[in-house]
LOBAKOL-136016 format. One record per residue (C-alpha): residue number from 1; y, x, z. Coordinates in steps of 0.5 Angstrom, whole numbers, plus 2048, in hexadecimal, padded with zeros to 3 digits. Example, Ala and Ser with C-alpha at 12.3 -4.5 7.8 and 13.67 -1.06 7.14 Angstrom:
<recs>
1	7F7	819	810;
2	7FE	81B	80E;
</recs>
This chain:
<recs>
1	7C2	794	853;
2	7BE	797	859;
3	7C1	798	860;
4	7C5	79D	861;
5	7C7	79D	859;
6	7CD	79B	856;
7	7D0	799	84F;
8	7D0	7A0	84A;
9	7D7	79E	848;
10	7DA	79F	84F;
11	7D7	7A6	84F;
12	7D8	7A9	848;
13	7DF	7A7	847;
14	7E1	7AC	84D;
15	7DC	7B1	84C;
16	7E0	7B6	848;
17	7E6	7B6	84D;
18	7E1	7B6	852;
19	7DE	7BD	84F;
20	7E5	7C0	84E;
21	7E7	7BE	856;
22	7E0	7C2	858;
23	7E2	7C8	854;
24	7E9	7C8	856;
25	7E7	7C8	85D;
26	7E2	7CD	85C;
27	7DC	7C9	85F;
28	7D8	7CB	858;
29	7D9	7D1	853;
30	7DA	7D0	84C;
31	7D3	7D2	84B;
32	7D0	7CD	84F;
33	7D4	7C7	84D;
34	7D2	7C9	846;
35	7CB	7C9	848;
36	7CC	7C2	84B;
37	7CF	7BF	845;
38	7C9	7C1	841;
39	7C5	7BE	846;
40	7C9	7B8	845;
41	7C9	7B8	83E;
42	7C1	7B8	83E;
43	7C0	7B3	844;
44	7C6	7AF	844;
45	7C7	7B0	84B;
46	7CE	7B1	84E;
47	7D0	7B8	84F;
48	7D1	7B8	857;
49	7C9	7B5	857;
50	7C7	7BB	853;
51	7CB	7C0	857;
52	7C8	7BD	85E;
53	7C1	7BD	85B;
54	7C1	7C4	859;
55	7C4	7C7	85F;
56	7CA	7C9	85C;
57	7CF	7C5	860;
58	7CE	7C2	868;
59	7CF	7BB	86A;
60	7D5	7BD	86E;
61	7D9	7C0	869;
62	7D7	7BB	864;
63	7DA	7B6	869;
64	7E0	7BA	86A;
65	7E1	7BA	862;
66	7E0	7B2	862;
67	7E4	7B0	867;
68	7EA	7B5	864;
69	7E8	7B1	85D;
70	7E9	7AA	860;
71	7EF	7AC	864;
72	7EC	7AA	86B;
73	7E9	7AE	871;
74	7E2	7B0	872;
75	7DE	7AE	879;
76	7D8	7B0	87C;
77	7D4	7AA	87E;
78	7D0	7AD	883;
79	7D6	7AE	888;
80	7D9	7A6	886;
81	7D9	7A1	88B;
82	7D7	79B	887;
83	7D9	794	889;
84	7D2	790	889;
85	7D5	789	888;
86	7D9	78B	882;
87	7D3	78F	87F;
88	7CE	789	880;
89	7D3	785	87D;
90	7D0	787	876;
91	7C8	789	875;
92	7C6	790	875;
93	7C3	78F	86E;
94	7C9	78E	86B;
95	7CC	794	86E;
96	7C7	798	86B;
97	7C7	795	864;
98	7CF	796	864;
99	7D0	79C	868;
100	7D5	79A	86D;
101	7D5	798	874;
102	7DA	795	879;
103	7DC	79A	87F;
104	7E1	796	883;
105	7E7	792	883;
106	7EE	794	886;
107	7F3	790	88A;
108	7F7	78F	883;
109	7F0	78B	880;
110	7EF	791	87B;
111	7E8	792	87A;
112	7E6	79A	879;
113	7E0	79A	874;
114	7DC	7A0	872;
115	7DA	7A1	86B;
116	7D6	7A5	867;
117	7D8	7A3	860;
118	7DF	7A3	85F;
119	7E5	79E	860;
120	7E6	79A	859;
121	7EA	794	859;
122	7E4	78F	858;
123	7E0	793	85D;
124	7E5	792	862;
125	7E6	78B	861;
126	7DF	78A	862;
127	7DE	78D	868;
128	7E5	789	86B;
129	7E1	783	869;
130	7DB	785	86D;
131	7DF	786	873;
132	7E3	77F	872;
133	7E9	782	86F;
134	7EB	787	874;
135	7EF	78D	872;
136	7EB	793	872;
137	7EC	79A	872;
138	7E7	79F	86F;
139	7E4	7A5	872;
140	7DF	7AA	86E;
141	7D8	7AB	86F;
142	7D1	7AC	86C;
143	7CC	7A7	86A;
144	7C7	7AB	86F;
145	7CC	7AA	875;
146	7CC	7A3	873;
147	7C5	7A2	873;
148	7C4	7A6	879;
149	7C9	7A2	87D;
150	7C6	79B	87A;
151	7BF	79E	87D;
152	7C2	79F	884;
153	7C6	798	884;
154	7C1	794	881;
155	7BB	798	884;
156	7B8	792	888;
157	7B9	78D	882;
158	7B6	792	87D;
159	7B0	794	882;
160	7AF	78C	882;
161	7AF	78B	87B;
162	7AB	791	879;
163	7A5	78E	87E;
164	7A6	787	87D;
165	7A9	785	876;
166	7A3	783	873;
167	7A0	77F	879;
168	7A6	77B	879;
169	7A6	77A	871;
170	79F	779	871;
171	79B	779	877;
172	794	777	874;
173	795	77E	870;
174	796	782	876;
175	791	785	87A;
176	796	784	881;
177	791	77F	883;
178	78A	782	882;
179	786	77B	882;
180	789	775	880;
181	787	76F	884;
182	782	76C	87F;
183	77F	773	87F;
184	77F	773	887;
185	77B	76C	887;
186	776	76E	881;
187	775	775	885;
188	774	771	88B;
189	76F	76C	888;
190	76B	771	884;
191	76A	776	88A;
192	768	770	88F;
193	763	76E	889;
194	761	775	888;
195	760	776	890;
196	75C	76F	890;
197	757	771	88A;
198	756	778	88D;
199	754	775	894;
200	750	76F	891;
201	74D	773	88B;
202	74E	77A	88B;
203	749	77D	886;
204	74C	778	881;
205	753	779	883;
206	752	781	881;
207	74E	77F	87B;
208	754	77B	878;
209	759	780	87B;
210	755	786	877;
211	755	782	871;
212	75C	780	870;
213	75E	787	872;
214	759	78A	86D;
215	75C	785	867;
216	763	787	869;
217	762	78F	869;
218	75E	78E	862;
219	764	78A	85F;
220	769	78F	862;
221	766	795	85F;
222	764	792	859;
223	76B	78F	858;
224	76E	797	859;
225	768	799	854;
226	76A	794	84E;
227	771	795	84F;
228	771	79D	84F;
229	76C	79D	849;
230	771	799	845;
231	777	79E	847;
232	772	7A3	845;
233	771	7A0	83E;
234	779	79F	83D;
235	77F	7A4	83E;
236	784	79F	840;
237	788	7A3	844;
238	78F	7A3	841;
239	78F	7AA	83D;
240	796	7AD	83C;
241	797	7B3	838;
242	79B	7B9	839;
243	79F	7B7	833;
244	7A0	7B0	836;
245	7A3	7B4	83C;
246	7A7	7B8	838;
247	7AA	7B2	834;
248	7AD	7AF	83A;
249	7B5	7AF	83A;
250	7B7	7B1	840;
251	7BD	7AD	840;
252	7B9	7A7	840;
253	7B4	7A9	845;
254	7B5	7A4	84B;
255	7B7	7A6	852;
256	7B0	7A8	856;
257	7AF	7A7	85E;
258	7AA	7AB	861;
259	7A8	7A9	868;
260	7A4	7AE	86D;
261	7A2	7AA	873;
262	7A0	7B0	878;
263	79E	7B0	880;
264	79C	7B6	884;
265	79C	7BA	87D;
266	7A0	7C0	880;
267	79B	7C5	87E;
268	79B	7C3	876;
269	7A2	7C0	875;
270	7A4	7C7	872;
271	79E	7C6	86D;
272	7A1	7BF	86B;
273	7A8	7C2	869;
274	7A5	7C7	865;
275	7A0	7C2	862;
276	7A5	7BD	860;
277	7AA	7C2	85E;
278	7A6	7C3	858;
279	7A7	7BC	855;
280	7A9	7BC	84E;
281	7AF	7B7	84E;
282	7B6	7B8	84E;
283	7B8	7B9	855;
284	7BF	7B5	854;
285	7BA	7AF	853;
286	7B5	7B0	858;
287	7B5	7AF	860;
288	7B0	7B1	865;
289	7B0	7AD	86B;
290	7AC	7B0	871;
291	7AB	7AB	876;
292	7AA	7AD	87D;
293	7A9	7A9	883;
294	7AF	7A9	888;
295	7AB	7AD	88E;
296	7A8	7B2	889;
297	7AD	7B8	88A;
298	7A8	7BD	889;
299	7A7	7BB	882;
300	7AE	7BA	881;
301	7B0	7C1	883;
302	7AB	7C4	87E;
303	7AE	7C0	878;
304	7B5	7C3	87A;
305	7B2	7CA	87B;
306	7AF	7C9	874;
307	7B6	7C9	871;
308	7B4	7C3	86C;
309	7B8	7C2	866;
310	7BE	7BD	866;
311	7BA	7B8	863;
312	7B5	7B8	869;
313	7B8	7B3	86E;
314	7B5	7B1	875;
315	7B4	7AA	877;
316	7B3	7A8	87E;
317	7AF	7A3	87F;
318	7B1	79F	885;
319	7AC	79E	88B;
320	7A8	797	88A;
321	7A1	794	88A;
322	79D	795	886;
323	79E	79C	885;
324	79A	79D	87F;
325	79B	7A0	878;
326	79D	79A	874;
327	7A2	798	879;
328	7A6	79F	878;
329	7A5	79E	871;
330	7A9	797	871;
331	7AE	79B	875;
332	7AE	7A0	86F;
333	7AE	79A	86A;
334	7B5	797	86D;
335	7B8	79E	86C;
336	7B5	79F	865;
337	7BA	79F	85F;
338	7B5	7A1	85A;
339	7B3	79C	854;
340	7AC	79F	855;
341	7A9	7A1	85B;
342	7A3	7A5	85D;
343	79F	7A7	864;
344	79C	7AE	866;
345	799	7B0	86C;
346	79B	7B7	86F;
347	796	7BB	86D;
348	796	7B9	865;
349	797	7BD	85F;
350	798	7B8	859;
351	798	7BB	852;
352	79F	7BD	850;
353	7A0	7B8	84B;
354	79D	7B2	84E;
355	7A4	7AE	84F;
356	7A5	7AF	848;
357	79E	7AC	846;
358	79F	7A7	84B;
359	7A6	7A5	847;
360	7A2	7A5	840;
361	79C	7A1	843;
362	7A1	79B	846;
363	7A5	79B	83F;
364	79E	79A	83C;
365	79B	795	841;
366	7A1	790	841;
367	7A4	78C	846;
368	79D	78A	849;
369	79B	791	84B;
370	79E	791	852;
371	79A	798	854;
372	797	79E	851;
373	792	7A2	855;
374	791	7AA	854;
375	78A	7AD	856;
376	789	7B1	85C;
377	785	7B7	85C;
378	784	7BD	861;
379	785	7C4	861;
380	780	7C6	867;
381	77A	7C2	864;
382	776	7C9	865;
383	778	7C9	86D;
384	772	7C6	870;
385	76D	7C0	86E;
386	772	7BB	870;
387	777	7BD	86C;
388	772	7BD	866;
389	770	7B6	867;
390	777	7B4	868;
391	779	7B7	861;
392	773	7B4	85E;
393	774	7AD	861;
394	77C	7AD	85E;
395	77A	7B0	857;
396	775	7AA	856;
397	77A	7A5	859;
398	780	7A7	855;
399	77D	7A9	84F;
400	778	7A4	84E;
401	779	79E	853;
402	780	79D	852;
403	77F	79E	84B;
404	77A	798	84B;
405	77E	794	84F;
406	784	795	84A;
407	780	793	844;
408	77D	78D	847;
409	784	78B	849;
410	782	78A	850;
411	786	78B	857;
412	787	793	858;
413	788	795	85F;
414	78D	79A	85F;
415	78C	7A1	863;
416	791	7A3	868;
417	794	7A8	864;
418	797	7A9	85D;
419	798	7A2	85C;
420	79E	7A1	857;
421	7A2	79A	858;
422	7A7	797	854;
423	7AC	796	85A;
424	7AE	78F	859;
425	7A7	78C	858;
426	7A5	790	85E;
427	7AB	78C	862;
428	7A9	786	85F;
429	7A2	787	862;
430	7A5	787	869;
431	7A3	78F	869;
432	79E	791	86D;
433	79A	78E	873;
434	79C	792	879;
435	796	78E	87D;
436	791	790	878;
437	78E	797	879;
438	78C	797	871;
439	792	795	86F;
440	791	798	868;
441	78B	793	867;
442	78E	78D	869;
443	794	78F	865;
444	790	78F	85F;
445	78C	788	860;
446	793	785	861;
447	796	788	85B;
448	790	785	857;
449	791	77E	85A;
450	798	77E	857;
451	796	780	850;
452	798	788	850;
453	794	78D	84E;
454	792	794	851;
455	791	79A	84C;
456	78E	7A1	84D;
457	791	7A7	84A;
458	78E	7AD	848;
459	791	7B1	84D;
460	78E	7B5	853;
461	791	7B6	85A;
462	78E	7BB	85E;
463	78C	7BA	865;
464	788	7BD	86B;
465	781	7BA	86C;
466	77F	7B8	873;
467	77C	7BE	876;
468	77A	7BB	87D;
469	775	7B6	87E;
470	779	7B3	884;
471	77F	7B3	880;
472	77B	7B0	87A;
473	778	7AA	87F;
474	77F	7A9	881;
475	782	7A8	87A;
476	77C	7A4	877;
477	77C	79F	87D;
478	783	79E	87C;
479	782	79D	875;
480	77C	798	876;
481	780	794	87B;
482	785	793	876;
483	781	791	871;
484	77E	78C	876;
485	785	78A	878;
486	787	789	870;
487	780	784	870;
488	783	780	876;
489	78A	77F	873;
490	788	77D	86C;
491	782	779	86E;
492	787	774	872;
493	788	771	86B;
494	782	772	867;
495	783	76C	862;
496	78B	76E	861;
497	789	775	860;
498	783	773	85B;
499	789	76F	857;
500	78E	775	857;
501	789	77A	855;
502	783	776	852;
503	77C	776	854;
504	77A	77D	851;
505	77F	781	854;
506	77E	77D	85B;
507	776	77F	85A;
508	779	786	859;
509	77D	786	85F;
510	777	783	864;
511	772	788	861;
512	777	78E	862;
513	77C	78D	867;
514	777	789	86C;
515	771	78C	869;
516	773	793	86B;
517	773	792	872;
518	76D	78E	872;
519	769	793	86E;
520	76B	798	873;
521	769	794	879;
522	762	793	876;
523	760	79A	875;
524	75E	79C	87C;
525	75A	796	87D;
526	757	797	876;
527	755	79F	878;
528	752	79D	87F;
529	74E	797	87B;
530	74C	79C	876;
531	74A	7A1	87B;
532	745	79C	87E;
533	742	79A	878;
534	741	7A1	876;
535	73E	7A3	87D;
536	73B	79D	880;
537	735	79A	87D;
538	736	794	878;
539	731	790	87C;
540	735	791	882;
541	73C	78F	87F;
542	739	789	87B;
543	737	786	882;
544	73F	785	883;
545	742	785	87C;
546	73F	783	875;
547	73D	788	870;
548	742	786	86B;
549	748	787	870;
550	746	78E	871;
551	745	78F	86A;
552	74C	78C	869;
553	74F	791	86E;
554	74B	797	86B;
555	74D	796	864;
556	755	794	867;
557	754	79B	86A;
558	752	79F	864;
559	756	79B	85F;
560	75C	79B	863;
561	75C	7A3	864;
562	759	7A4	85D;
563	75F	7A1	85A;
564	764	7A4	85E;
565	761	7AB	85D;
566	761	7AA	856;
567	768	7A8	856;
568	76A	7AE	85A;
569	767	7B2	855;
570	76B	7AF	84F;
571	772	7B1	853;
572	772	7B8	851;
573	771	7B7	84A;
574	778	7B5	848;
575	77B	7BA	84D;
576	776	7C0	84B;
577	774	7C1	852;
578	76D	7C2	851;
579	76C	7C6	857;
580	76C	7C0	85B;
581	767	7BC	857;
582	761	7BD	85B;
583	765	7BC	862;
584	764	7B5	860;
585	75D	7B5	863;
586	761	7B5	86A;
587	764	7AE	868;
588	75F	7AA	86D;
589	761	7AF	873;
590	769	7AE	870;
591	767	7A6	870;
592	765	7A7	878;
593	76C	7A9	87A;
594	76F	7A3	876;
595	76A	79F	87A;
596	76C	7A2	881;
597	774	7A1	87E;
598	772	79A	87C;
599	770	798	883;
600	776	79B	887;
601	77A	798	882;
602	777	791	883;
603	778	792	88B;
604	77F	794	88A;
605	781	78E	886;
606	77F	78A	88C;
607	782	78E	891;
608	788	792	88E;
609	789	78F	887;
610	790	792	885;
611	78E	799	888;
612	78F	79F	883;
613	78A	7A4	884;
614	78E	7AA	882;
615	78A	7AF	87D;
616	78C	7B6	87F;
617	78E	7BB	879;
618	78F	7C2	878;
619	788	7C4	87B;
620	785	7C7	875;
621	784	7CF	875;
622	785	7CF	86D;
623	78B	7D0	86A;
624	78D	7CC	864;
625	78F	7D0	85D;
626	794	7CF	858;
</recs>
């Protein structure tokens, strides 16, 4: 049973009596009650859930009605002074899961307890036992009042757990320590050897470095080409039809949590609420948690001004370090009640039926499927050259690269948005690593190491493509730094990783996760050497470097760029965006931006590894059309 849930029999038994109470109290009309009963019949949700989610009953009125039906008084937990020692005698997780919270003990030893789920005898007995057999007196409140109270009362514990629980459970799998002791020793020895070689044999050292870099570059681009071509030949994306969606019984749909981490996004939260309000899923089985940092008052005010639907809730992320998206998501996971969970960014517009497609995919994939990934596309692809290249890159990645990885049963690095998870499996994985700035890629590797599968579904989330080169550099430097972090984390125990995922998957991890930043770091040197090769006389260069190395470098430049131009040209074919095809010729310049970002990411890996470089959204001048 999910946190915050309860045994269905507890609620079904008193549902009609409660409905009559609502009607007699004048809190709902007979028409609205009849509508709620129809929805209850269709979805299996309780009447009060239907009325609240549809905006036909406000939380305060519901609280008064529930208190009356339970024969107890309501209470406003925000105005309560808690007995801290009494509260901490239990765990926040239990209070959230069972929807009760001790308040204080009076002089007679009676404990006042706030409850959001009635006072049935067996419930009273369980709570008394948890409180050491004390007499209790109940007061009524709502589930979200209990959640907000727990967030305040246990804020330091929640903040610490969100940041450090993975590190405590498995330090080797956390990026909190950037370089392990062994990596520092190997790095120091390697640096000394390199410096000594450069001093004693400078030309030979450069030749060896250029040769190794060329081979790594060739291996990385060739791997992407082979995988993408396999993905182009086979359509392994989970093909879920409209008929399968319509065949779903809404009574059997699982509860779904949507996490939306936002930070300084006041300019687009109105768009966010409109976009996510279009999801085709029973609102009484859907919760949208907007995760807002404690000091981000502007975004919070913008959300409240936008008048979000009742199933949208704000979760305040306690101050703490590192201040990253994955830490915020871990706090959201702490409060999530859904059996399934998805992450969206503030500017996302998912297909309305995406959640239902994910439900079908999870049922089809079985327990070993931990996550299904939807594709990303961009509504402002025609805005400028950068947005066109951005769209081409993502078309090839989601339509061909991920399909090829899926076909080969290779580890899939997740995207930062539109990841749908089994909540229980996500908790088993330890949630996200708050110290890894590409927590999605890391999570995909960890999932593979535990034998889980990541699938891809035929659903799209529309986003805003990056319109600004400085903004693009900030975004890509963080992503590439995160790939470096993920490489360092999983390279701490390479033999263990090989045993867990097999040699073939391990090599895929090396070529994709480690190979991507290595490839981008090689772009600028290759471009410079290629330029010298073209401009300077061959005889002059041959006095410094062997002819075979110059040819190898030139071939790498040509082959690497031809491969990526070809793959980028393939991208539009499945999506019908043929107006983008010729823009793929700009890929060498696009990769030059990636190389600049890679060197910035490498510098930040050394100087501030956990710094989350903020990507600004809402910069486009284009308007998304429905």
